[in-house]
C-alpha positions in Angstrom: 170.6 -15.6 -40.2 172.0 -19.3 -39.6 169.5 -20.9 -41.4 170.7 -19.0 -44.9 174.3 -19.9 -44.1 173.3 -23.6 -44.4 171.6 -23.1 -47.6 173.2 -20.1 -49.6 175.3 -22.2 -51.9 173.0 -25.2 -51.9 170.9 -25.5 -55.0 167.2 -26.2 -54.3 167.7 -24.6 -50.9 165.0 -21.9 -51.4 162.2 -24.1 -50.0 164.1 -25.3 -46.9 164.9 -21.7 -46.4 161.3 -20.8 -46.6 160.1 -23.6 -44.2 162.8 -22.4 -41.7 161.8 -19.0 -41.8 158.0 -19.4 -41.5 158.8 -21.6 -38.6 160.7 -18.7 -37.0 158.0 -15.9 -37.8 154.9 -17.9 -38.1 154.5 -16.5 -41.4 156.5 -14.9 -44.3 156.9 -11.2 -44.1 157.6 -9.2 -46.9 161.2 -8.0 -45.7 162.0 -11.4 -44.8 161.1 -12.5 -48.1 163.3 -9.7 -49.5 166.4 -10.7 -47.3 166.0 -14.4 -48.4 166.1 -13.3 -52.1 169.1 -11.0 -51.6 171.0 -13.6 -49.6 170.4 -16.4 -51.9 171.3 -14.1 -54.9 167.9 -14.5 -56.6 165.1 -12.3 -57.8 162.5 -11.5 -55.2 159.9 -12.4 -57.9 161.1 -16.1 -57.8 160.9 -16.0 -54.0 157.6 -14.7 -54.1 156.4 -17.0 -56.9 157.4 -20.0 -54.6 155.7 -18.7 -52.0 152.3 -18.2 -53.6 152.6 -21.5 -55.5 152.7 -23.6 -52.4 149.9 -23.7 -50.0 152.4 -24.4 -47.0 153.7 -20.9 -47.3 151.7 -17.7 -45.5 152.1 -14.3 -46.2 149.9 -13.2 -43.4 150.1 -13.8 -39.6 148.1 -17.1 -38.6 146.2 -17.9 -35.7 147.6 -20.0 -32.6 144.9 -22.3 -33.5 144.0 -23.5 -37.0 140.6 -24.3 -37.9 139.9 -26.8 -40.8 136.4 -27.4 -42.0 136.0 -30.3 -44.1 133.9 -29.7 -47.1 134.6 -33.0 -48.9 131.8 -35.1 -50.1 130.7 -36.9 -47.1 130.8 -33.8 -45.2 129.0 -31.5 -47.5 126.2 -33.9 -47.8 125.7 -33.9 -44.1 126.0 -30.2 -43.5 129.5 -29.0 -43.6 128.6 -25.8 -45.1 126.5 -25.1 -42.1 129.4 -26.0 -39.5 131.5 -23.5 -41.7 128.7 -20.9 -41.5 128.5 -21.5 -37.6 132.2 -21.0 -37.3 132.1 -17.9 -39.3 129.4 -16.3 -37.0 131.0 -17.3 -34.0 134.4 -15.9 -34.7 133.2 -13.2 -36.9 135.8 -14.1 -39.5 135.4 -15.6 -42.9 137.3 -18.5 -44.6 141.0 -17.7 -44.9 141.0 -14.9 -42.4 142.4 -14.8 -38.9 141.0 -13.3 -35.8 142.4 -9.8 -34.7 143.6 -11.5 -31.4 145.7 -14.1 -33.4 143.5 -17.0 -32.0 142.1 -18.7 -34.7 142.7 -18.8 -38.4 140.0 -20.5 -40.4 140.5 -22.6 -43.5 138.4 -25.2 -45.6 140.0 -28.4 -46.8 138.6 -31.0 -49.5 139.0 -34.0 -47.0 140.2 -34.7 -43.6 140.1 -38.3 -43.9 137.4 -38.8 -41.1 134.5 -39.3 -43.5 132.8 -41.7 -41.0 132.5 -38.6 -38.2 131.2 -36.1 -41.0 130.6 -33.2 -41.1 133.7 -32.5 -39.0 136.5 -30.1 -38.4 139.7 -30.2 -37.2 141.5 -27.3 -34.5 145.2 -28.1 -34.6 145.5 -31.7 -34.4 142.1 -32.3 -32.8 139.3 -34.0 -34.8 135.9 -32.9 -34.0 132.9 -35.1 -35.5 129.4 -35.5 -36.0 129.1 -31.8 -35.5 126.1 -29.8 -35.7 126.0 -25.9 -36.0 124.9 -25.4 -32.0 127.8 -27.6 -31.0 130.6 -25.4 -32.6 130.8 -22.6 -30.4 131.1 -24.5 -27.4 133.8 -26.3 -28.9 135.7 -23.2 -30.1 135.6 -21.6 -26.5 137.8 -24.5 -25.2 140.7 -23.1 -27.4 142.9 -20.2 -26.0 
């Protein structure tokens, strides 16, 4: 793995290696983490500890489309939980899960920074605001 060659003797290289590996695989499979630990000459427990500490790393495959439901104060007050429920009902998954076809991964966030559009959600880089539960299905259906 060329990525490892670049950081093999570089102090502090673990996070860039993990980021690069996740870019390659879309997540961090256990066998990849074991290889990284071996190649960087560090215990697997250290590699695993870093992966589980930082929210940017994922141990399971993620969907092509990442849905982020805002549950911040403004969105909460204006029905963010109902939007979350509508997404869960439409896709048949819960927060933190991915659809079997790897089309969607559902996450909740504390704020997307679009309080004036509350309640809102992001799908990839697209912000959808002033939502109501009835509109959610049609929005989701536009994403492959």
